mmCIF file of the C-alpha atoms, coordinates in Angstrom:
data_MODEL
# 
_entry.id   MODEL 
# 
loop_
_atom_site.group_PDB 
_atom_site.id 
_atom_site.type_symbol 
_atom_site.label_atom_id 
_atom_site.label_alt_id 
_atom_site.label_comp_id 
_atom_site.label_asym_id 
_atom_site.label_entity_id 
_atom_site.label_seq_id 
_atom_site.pdbx_PDB_ins_code 
_atom_site.Cartn_x 
_atom_site.Cartn_y 
_atom_site.Cartn_z 
_atom_site.occupancy 
_atom_site.B_iso_or_equiv 
_atom_site.pdbx_formal_charge 
_atom_site.auth_seq_id 
_atom_site.auth_comp_id 
_atom_site.auth_asym_id 
_atom_site.auth_atom_id 
_atom_site.pdbx_PDB_model_num 
ATOM 1   C CA . MET A 1 1   ? 119.202 65.072  14.988 1.00 0.00 ? 1   MET A CA 1 
ATOM 2   C CA . PRO A 1 2   ? 120.895 66.583  18.291 1.00 0.00 ? 2   PRO A CA 1 
ATOM 3   C CA . VAL A 1 3   ? 120.571 70.084  16.691 1.00 0.00 ? 3   VAL A CA 1 
ATOM 4   C CA . LEU A 1 4   ? 116.540 69.773  16.609 1.00 0.00 ? 4   LEU A CA 1 
ATOM 5   C CA . GLU A 1 5   ? 116.378 68.190  20.272 1.00 0.00 ? 5   GLU A CA 1 
ATOM 6   C CA . PHE A 1 6   ? 118.297 71.453  21.451 1.00 0.00 ? 6   PHE A CA 1 
ATOM 7   C CA . LYS A 1 7   ? 116.258 73.886  19.774 1.00 0.00 ? 7   LYS A CA 1 
ATOM 8   C CA . LYS A 1 8   ? 112.964 72.078  21.276 1.00 0.00 ? 8   LYS A CA 1 
ATOM 9   C CA . LYS A 1 9   ? 114.434 72.286  24.556 1.00 0.00 ? 9   LYS A CA 1 
ATOM 10  C CA . SER A 1 10  ? 115.278 75.988  24.306 1.00 0.00 ? 10  SER A CA 1 
ATOM 11  C CA . LEU A 1 11  ? 111.996 77.183  23.163 1.00 0.00 ? 11  LEU A CA 1 
ATOM 12  C CA . PRO A 1 12  ? 110.556 77.876  26.434 1.00 0.00 ? 12  PRO A CA 1 
ATOM 13  C CA . LYS A 1 13  ? 113.751 80.111  27.331 1.00 0.00 ? 13  LYS A CA 1 
ATOM 14  C CA . GLU A 1 14  ? 113.308 81.997  24.123 1.00 0.00 ? 14  GLU A CA 1 
ATOM 15  C CA . LEU A 1 15  ? 109.730 82.335  24.511 1.00 0.00 ? 15  LEU A CA 1 
ATOM 16  C CA . ALA A 1 16  ? 110.329 83.779  27.997 1.00 0.00 ? 16  ALA A CA 1 
ATOM 17  C CA . GLU A 1 17  ? 112.714 86.182  26.677 1.00 0.00 ? 17  GLU A CA 1 
ATOM 18  C CA . ARG A 1 18  ? 110.024 87.247  24.024 1.00 0.00 ? 18  ARG A CA 1 
ATOM 19  C CA . LEU A 1 19  ? 107.426 87.527  26.773 1.00 0.00 ? 19  LEU A CA 1 
ATOM 20  C CA . PHE A 1 20  ? 109.782 89.664  28.842 1.00 0.00 ? 20  PHE A CA 1 
ATOM 21  C CA . GLN A 1 21  ? 110.601 91.913  25.843 1.00 0.00 ? 21  GLN A CA 1 
ATOM 22  C CA . ALA A 1 22  ? 106.776 92.473  25.542 1.00 0.00 ? 22  ALA A CA 1 
ATOM 23  C CA . ILE A 1 23  ? 106.545 93.325  29.197 1.00 0.00 ? 23  ILE A CA 1 
ATOM 24  C CA . LEU A 1 24  ? 109.603 95.834  28.828 1.00 0.00 ? 24  LEU A CA 1 
ATOM 25  C CA . GLU A 1 25  ? 108.235 97.234  25.837 1.00 0.00 ? 25  GLU A CA 1 
ATOM 26  C CA . GLY A 1 26  ? 104.658 98.081  27.619 1.00 0.00 ? 26  GLY A CA 1 
ATOM 27  C CA . GLU A 1 27  ? 102.709 95.167  25.216 1.00 0.00 ? 27  GLU A CA 1 
ATOM 28  C CA . LEU A 1 28  ? 101.797 93.438  28.340 1.00 0.00 ? 28  LEU A CA 1 
ATOM 29  C CA . LYS A 1 29  ? 101.031 95.958  31.223 1.00 0.00 ? 29  LYS A CA 1 
ATOM 30  C CA . PRO A 1 30  ? 101.482 95.232  34.926 1.00 0.00 ? 30  PRO A CA 1 
ATOM 31  C CA . GLY A 1 31  ? 98.508  93.556  36.284 1.00 0.00 ? 31  GLY A CA 1 
ATOM 32  C CA . GLU A 1 32  ? 97.182  92.296  33.026 1.00 0.00 ? 32  GLU A CA 1 
ATOM 33  C CA . ARG A 1 33  ? 95.934  88.801  33.039 1.00 0.00 ? 33  ARG A CA 1 
ATOM 34  C CA . LEU A 1 34  ? 97.878  86.257  30.430 1.00 0.00 ? 34  LEU A CA 1 
ATOM 35  C CA . ASN A 1 35  ? 95.269  83.851  29.047 1.00 0.00 ? 35  ASN A CA 1 
ATOM 36  C CA . GLU A 1 36  ? 97.224  80.800  28.585 1.00 0.00 ? 36  GLU A CA 1 
ATOM 37  C CA . LEU A 1 37  ? 95.115  79.543  25.738 1.00 0.00 ? 37  LEU A CA 1 
ATOM 38  C CA . GLN A 1 38  ? 94.836  82.781  23.682 1.00 0.00 ? 38  GLN A CA 1 
ATOM 39  C CA . LEU A 1 39  ? 98.712  83.605  24.069 1.00 0.00 ? 39  LEU A CA 1 
ATOM 40  C CA . ALA A 1 40  ? 99.608  80.095  23.048 1.00 0.00 ? 40  ALA A CA 1 
ATOM 41  C CA . ARG A 1 41  ? 97.595  80.206  19.929 1.00 0.00 ? 41  ARG A CA 1 
ATOM 42  C CA . HIS A 1 42  ? 98.855  83.759  19.037 1.00 0.00 ? 42  HIS A CA 1 
ATOM 43  C CA . LEU A 1 43  ? 102.548 82.628  19.658 1.00 0.00 ? 43  LEU A CA 1 
ATOM 44  C CA . GLY A 1 44  ? 102.230 79.432  17.907 1.00 0.00 ? 44  GLY A CA 1 
ATOM 45  C CA . VAL A 1 45  ? 103.246 77.551  20.738 1.00 0.00 ? 45  VAL A CA 1 
ATOM 46  C CA . GLY A 1 46  ? 102.058 74.719  22.953 1.00 0.00 ? 46  GLY A CA 1 
ATOM 47  C CA . GLN A 1 47  ? 100.330 75.472  26.300 1.00 0.00 ? 47  GLN A CA 1 
ATOM 48  C CA . SER A 1 48  ? 102.956 73.281  28.108 1.00 0.00 ? 48  SER A CA 1 
ATOM 49  C CA . THR A 1 49  ? 105.699 75.370  26.435 1.00 0.00 ? 49  THR A CA 1 
ATOM 50  C CA . LEU A 1 50  ? 104.074 78.495  27.470 1.00 0.00 ? 50  LEU A CA 1 
ATOM 51  C CA . ARG A 1 51  ? 103.937 77.357  30.947 1.00 0.00 ? 51  ARG A CA 1 
ATOM 52  C CA . GLU A 1 52  ? 107.256 76.745  31.299 1.00 0.00 ? 52  GLU A CA 1 
ATOM 53  C CA . ALA A 1 53  ? 108.043 79.981  29.885 1.00 0.00 ? 53  ALA A CA 1 
ATOM 54  C CA . PHE A 1 54  ? 105.602 81.247  32.334 1.00 0.00 ? 54  PHE A CA 1 
ATOM 55  C CA . GLN A 1 55  ? 107.632 79.457  35.378 1.00 0.00 ? 55  GLN A CA 1 
ATOM 56  C CA . THR A 1 56  ? 110.874 81.323  34.018 1.00 0.00 ? 56  THR A CA 1 
ATOM 57  C CA . LEU A 1 57  ? 109.218 84.550  34.142 1.00 0.00 ? 57  LEU A CA 1 
ATOM 58  C CA . ALA A 1 58  ? 107.644 84.028  37.499 1.00 0.00 ? 58  ALA A CA 1 
ATOM 59  C CA . HIS A 1 59  ? 110.984 83.063  38.810 1.00 0.00 ? 59  HIS A CA 1 
ATOM 60  C CA . ARG A 1 60  ? 112.351 86.606  37.507 1.00 0.00 ? 60  ARG A CA 1 
ATOM 61  C CA . GLY A 1 61  ? 109.636 88.126  39.446 1.00 0.00 ? 61  GLY A CA 1 
ATOM 62  C CA . VAL A 1 62  ? 108.030 89.570  36.445 1.00 0.00 ? 62  VAL A CA 1 
ATOM 63  C CA . VAL A 1 63  ? 104.852 87.458  36.118 1.00 0.00 ? 63  VAL A CA 1 
ATOM 64  C CA . THR A 1 64  ? 102.881 86.216  39.219 1.00 0.00 ? 64  THR A CA 1 
ATOM 65  C CA . LYS A 1 65  ? 100.549 83.069  39.572 1.00 0.00 ? 65  LYS A CA 1 
ATOM 66  C CA . ALA A 1 66  ? 97.076  83.552  41.251 1.00 0.00 ? 66  ALA A CA 1 
ATOM 67  C CA . ASN A 1 67  ? 94.088  81.460  41.641 1.00 0.00 ? 67  ASN A CA 1 
ATOM 68  C CA . ARG A 1 68  ? 95.457  79.102  38.572 1.00 0.00 ? 68  ARG A CA 1 
ATOM 69  C CA . ALA A 1 69  ? 95.763  82.328  36.528 1.00 0.00 ? 69  ALA A CA 1 
ATOM 70  C CA . THR A 1 70  ? 99.016  84.172  35.257 1.00 0.00 ? 70  THR A CA 1 
ATOM 71  C CA . TYR A 1 71  ? 99.323  88.036  35.677 1.00 0.00 ? 71  TYR A CA 1 
ATOM 72  C CA . VAL A 1 72  ? 101.945 90.422  34.790 1.00 0.00 ? 72  VAL A CA 1 
ATOM 73  C CA . THR A 1 73  ? 103.354 91.775  38.175 1.00 0.00 ? 73  THR A CA 1 
ATOM 74  C CA . SER A 1 74  ? 102.254 94.887  39.362 1.00 0.00 ? 74  SER A CA 1 
ATOM 75  C CA . ILE A 1 75  ? 105.152 96.576  41.465 1.00 0.00 ? 75  ILE A CA 1 
ATOM 76  C CA . THR A 1 76  ? 104.232 99.000  43.842 1.00 0.00 ? 76  THR A CA 1 
ATOM 77  C CA . PRO A 1 77  ? 106.483 101.823 45.597 1.00 0.00 ? 77  PRO A CA 1 
ATOM 78  C CA . GLU A 1 78  ? 106.777 99.598  48.514 1.00 0.00 ? 78  GLU A CA 1 
ATOM 79  C CA . LYS A 1 79  ? 107.942 96.744  46.622 1.00 0.00 ? 79  LYS A CA 1 
ATOM 80  C CA . VAL A 1 80  ? 110.468 98.981  44.778 1.00 0.00 ? 80  VAL A CA 1 
ATOM 81  C CA . GLU A 1 81  ? 111.919 100.109 48.093 1.00 0.00 ? 81  GLU A CA 1 
ATOM 82  C CA . GLU A 1 82  ? 112.175 96.449  49.287 1.00 0.00 ? 82  GLU A CA 1 
ATOM 83  C CA . ILE A 1 83  ? 114.010 95.527  45.956 1.00 0.00 ? 83  ILE A CA 1 
ATOM 84  C CA . TYR A 1 84  ? 116.420 98.518  46.258 1.00 0.00 ? 84  TYR A CA 1 
ATOM 85  C CA . THR A 1 85  ? 117.434 97.677  49.856 1.00 0.00 ? 85  THR A CA 1 
ATOM 86  C CA . VAL A 1 86  ? 118.498 94.004  48.785 1.00 0.00 ? 86  VAL A CA 1 
ATOM 87  C CA . ARG A 1 87  ? 120.108 95.393  45.467 1.00 0.00 ? 87  ARG A CA 1 
ATOM 88  C CA . MET A 1 88  ? 122.061 97.861  47.118 1.00 0.00 ? 88  MET A CA 1 
ATOM 89  C CA . ALA A 1 89  ? 123.464 95.259  49.741 1.00 0.00 ? 89  ALA A CA 1 
ATOM 90  C CA . LEU A 1 90  ? 124.284 92.914  46.978 1.00 0.00 ? 90  LEU A CA 1 
ATOM 91  C CA . GLU A 1 91  ? 125.153 94.623  43.697 1.00 0.00 ? 91  GLU A CA 1 
ATOM 92  C CA . PRO A 1 92  ? 128.195 96.594  45.296 1.00 0.00 ? 92  PRO A CA 1 
ATOM 93  C CA . LEU A 1 93  ? 129.729 92.900  46.521 1.00 0.00 ? 93  LEU A CA 1 
ATOM 94  C CA . ALA A 1 94  ? 129.215 91.469  42.938 1.00 0.00 ? 94  ALA A CA 1 
ATOM 95  C CA . ALA A 1 95  ? 130.961 94.701  41.550 1.00 0.00 ? 95  ALA A CA 1 
ATOM 96  C CA . GLU A 1 96  ? 133.916 94.085  44.174 1.00 0.00 ? 96  GLU A CA 1 
ATOM 97  C CA . LEU A 1 97  ? 134.047 90.453  43.323 1.00 0.00 ? 97  LEU A CA 1 
ATOM 98  C CA . ALA A 1 98  ? 134.164 91.252  39.543 1.00 0.00 ? 98  ALA A CA 1 
ATOM 99  C CA . ALA A 1 99  ? 137.018 93.940  39.621 1.00 0.00 ? 99  ALA A CA 1 
ATOM 100 C CA . PRO A 1 100 ? 140.068 91.646  40.007 1.00 0.00 ? 100 PRO A CA 1 
ATOM 101 C CA . SER A 1 101 ? 138.794 89.159  37.221 1.00 0.00 ? 101 SER A CA 1 
ATOM 102 C CA . MET A 1 102 ? 138.389 92.033  34.899 1.00 0.00 ? 102 MET A CA 1 
ATOM 103 C CA . THR A 1 103 ? 140.180 91.253  31.499 1.00 0.00 ? 103 THR A CA 1 
ATOM 104 C CA . PRO A 1 104 ? 140.269 93.387  28.383 1.00 0.00 ? 104 PRO A CA 1 
ATOM 105 C CA . GLU A 1 105 ? 137.521 91.248  26.901 1.00 0.00 ? 105 GLU A CA 1 
ATOM 106 C CA . ARG A 1 106 ? 135.186 91.692  29.825 1.00 0.00 ? 106 ARG A CA 1 
ATOM 107 C CA . ILE A 1 107 ? 135.832 95.353  29.858 1.00 0.00 ? 107 ILE A CA 1 
ATOM 108 C CA . SER A 1 108 ? 134.874 95.324  26.240 1.00 0.00 ? 108 SER A CA 1 
ATOM 109 C CA . VAL A 1 109 ? 131.790 93.803  26.828 1.00 0.00 ? 109 VAL A CA 1 
ATOM 110 C CA . LEU A 1 110 ? 130.639 96.185  29.590 1.00 0.00 ? 110 LEU A CA 1 
ATOM 111 C CA . LEU A 1 111 ? 131.947 99.061  27.295 1.00 0.00 ? 111 LEU A CA 1 
ATOM 112 C CA . GLY A 1 112 ? 129.741 97.336  24.578 1.00 0.00 ? 112 GLY A CA 1 
ATOM 113 C CA . TYR A 1 113 ? 126.666 97.664  26.712 1.00 0.00 ? 113 TYR A CA 1 
ATOM 114 C CA . VAL A 1 114 ? 127.394 101.348 27.749 1.00 0.00 ? 114 VAL A CA 1 
ATOM 115 C CA . ALA A 1 115 ? 127.889 102.203 24.075 1.00 0.00 ? 115 ALA A CA 1 
ATOM 116 C CA . GLN A 1 116 ? 124.306 100.559 23.518 1.00 0.00 ? 116 GLN A CA 1 
ATOM 117 C CA . MET A 1 117 ? 122.903 102.473 26.295 1.00 0.00 ? 117 MET A CA 1 
ATOM 118 C CA . ARG A 1 118 ? 124.175 105.893 24.832 1.00 0.00 ? 118 ARG A CA 1 
ATOM 119 C CA . SER A 1 119 ? 122.936 105.007 21.523 1.00 0.00 ? 119 SER A CA 1 
ATOM 120 C CA . ALA A 1 120 ? 119.619 104.073 23.056 1.00 0.00 ? 120 ALA A CA 1 
ATOM 121 C CA . ILE A 1 121 ? 119.128 107.309 24.636 1.00 0.00 ? 121 ILE A CA 1 
ATOM 122 C CA . ALA A 1 122 ? 120.217 109.488 21.662 1.00 0.00 ? 122 ALA A CA 1 
ATOM 123 C CA . GLN A 1 123 ? 117.554 107.855 19.935 1.00 0.00 ? 123 GLN A CA 1 
ATOM 124 C CA . GLY A 1 124 ? 115.109 108.048 22.860 1.00 0.00 ? 124 GLY A CA 1 
ATOM 125 C CA . ASP A 1 125 ? 114.584 104.273 22.862 1.00 0.00 ? 125 ASP A CA 1 
ATOM 126 C CA . THR A 1 126 ? 113.839 103.741 26.450 1.00 0.00 ? 126 THR A CA 1 
ATOM 127 C CA . VAL A 1 127 ? 113.252 100.003 26.130 1.00 0.00 ? 127 VAL A CA 1 
ATOM 128 C CA . ALA A 1 128 ? 116.448 99.546  24.386 1.00 0.00 ? 128 ALA A CA 1 
ATOM 129 C CA . MET A 1 129 ? 118.206 101.561 27.258 1.00 0.00 ? 129 MET A CA 1 
ATOM 130 C CA . VAL A 1 130 ? 116.703 99.322  29.969 1.00 0.00 ? 130 VAL A CA 1 
ATOM 131 C CA . ASN A 1 131 ? 117.542 96.368  27.968 1.00 0.00 ? 131 ASN A CA 1 
ATOM 132 C CA . SER A 1 132 ? 121.038 97.360  27.640 1.00 0.00 ? 132 SER A CA 1 
ATOM 133 C CA . ASP A 1 133 ? 121.329 98.522  31.367 1.00 0.00 ? 133 ASP A CA 1 
ATOM 134 C CA . LEU A 1 134 ? 120.217 94.967  32.344 1.00 0.00 ? 134 LEU A CA 1 
ATOM 135 C CA . LEU A 1 135 ? 122.633 93.169  30.098 1.00 0.00 ? 135 LEU A CA 1 
ATOM 136 C CA . PHE A 1 136 ? 125.268 95.428  31.741 1.00 0.00 ? 136 PHE A CA 1 
ATOM 137 C CA . HIS A 1 137 ? 124.602 94.667  35.407 1.00 0.00 ? 137 HIS A CA 1 
ATOM 138 C CA . GLU A 1 138 ? 123.687 90.820  34.444 1.00 0.00 ? 138 GLU A CA 1 
ATOM 139 C CA . ALA A 1 139 ? 127.391 90.713  32.932 1.00 0.00 ? 139 ALA A CA 1 
ATOM 140 C CA . VAL A 1 140 ? 128.907 92.345  36.143 1.00 0.00 ? 140 VAL A CA 1 
ATOM 141 C CA . TRP A 1 141 ? 127.203 89.681  38.500 1.00 0.00 ? 141 TRP A CA 1 
ATOM 142 C CA . LYS A 1 142 ? 128.342 87.109  36.075 1.00 0.00 ? 142 LYS A CA 1 
ATOM 143 C CA . PHE A 1 143 ? 131.905 88.123  36.170 1.00 0.00 ? 143 PHE A CA 1 
ATOM 144 C CA . SER A 1 144 ? 131.544 88.345  40.123 1.00 0.00 ? 144 SER A CA 1 
ATOM 145 C CA . GLY A 1 145 ? 132.283 84.429  39.619 1.00 0.00 ? 145 GLY A CA 1 
ATOM 146 C CA . ASN A 1 146 ? 129.816 83.879  42.515 1.00 0.00 ? 146 ASN A CA 1 
ATOM 147 C CA . GLU A 1 147 ? 126.786 82.044  41.133 1.00 0.00 ? 147 GLU A CA 1 
ATOM 148 C CA . LEU A 1 148 ? 124.677 82.442  44.169 1.00 0.00 ? 148 LEU A CA 1 
ATOM 149 C CA . LEU A 1 149 ? 125.215 86.111  44.149 1.00 0.00 ? 149 LEU A CA 1 
ATOM 150 C CA . THR A 1 150 ? 124.280 86.089  40.390 1.00 0.00 ? 150 THR A CA 1 
ATOM 151 C CA . ARG A 1 151 ? 121.266 84.174  40.818 1.00 0.00 ? 151 ARG A CA 1 
ATOM 152 C CA . ALA A 1 152 ? 120.062 86.170  43.923 1.00 0.00 ? 152 ALA A CA 1 
ATOM 153 C CA . LEU A 1 153 ? 120.671 89.260  41.762 1.00 0.00 ? 153 LEU A CA 1 
ATOM 154 C CA . GLY A 1 154 ? 118.808 87.795  38.745 1.00 0.00 ? 154 GLY A CA 1 
ATOM 155 C CA . LEU A 1 155 ? 115.929 87.051  41.155 1.00 0.00 ? 155 LEU A CA 1 
ATOM 156 C CA . VAL A 1 156 ? 115.670 90.258  42.742 1.00 0.00 ? 156 VAL A CA 1 
ATOM 157 C CA . CYS A 1 157 ? 116.352 92.971  40.206 1.00 0.00 ? 157 CYS A CA 1 
ATOM 158 C CA . PRO A 1 158 ? 114.462 92.125  36.816 1.00 0.00 ? 158 PRO A CA 1 
ATOM 159 C CA . PRO A 1 159 ? 111.107 93.400  38.320 1.00 0.00 ? 159 PRO A CA 1 
ATOM 160 C CA . LEU A 1 160 ? 112.697 97.003  38.381 1.00 0.00 ? 160 LEU A CA 1 
ATOM 161 C CA . PHE A 1 161 ? 114.297 96.704  35.108 1.00 0.00 ? 161 PHE A CA 1 
ATOM 162 C CA . ALA A 1 162 ? 110.759 95.359  33.709 1.00 0.00 ? 162 ALA A CA 1 
ATOM 163 C CA . PHE A 1 163 ? 108.949 98.140  35.100 1.00 0.00 ? 163 PHE A CA 1 
ATOM 164 C CA . TYR A 1 164 ? 111.058 101.200 34.412 1.00 0.00 ? 164 TYR A CA 1 
# 
């Protein structure tokens, strides 16, 4: 049953996305310690699956491991400045590289995210707006065609979006 195997392999990724959403929504707060056993039980997953999700989130910079514990990353004004310095150097390059490869389909994808942002703003839904904004930027990075640049921005930027 290859379909079931695929779903098992994607569970940590899906769990990481759920946890990222919980951070975006403020359900998990900056500095909060994430109790692995309690969280795994609450989410109905194994601790090893949760650890894999934590690794993904740590790679994205939204959780931090310290002394065998995992915490939602706290972001200081100094860290925000560091991130923006790197982001402002890399993101224009991604847009410049993406521009020549923009097709009607890609433009439609980006306009879809803009429409989602506008709708979220009209509804006062900050979380949905930030989600759509992140998806917009990730699409531009991907459209750049530069995998290393996409990975670098994907490593640097998510903490900003998570803690708006």
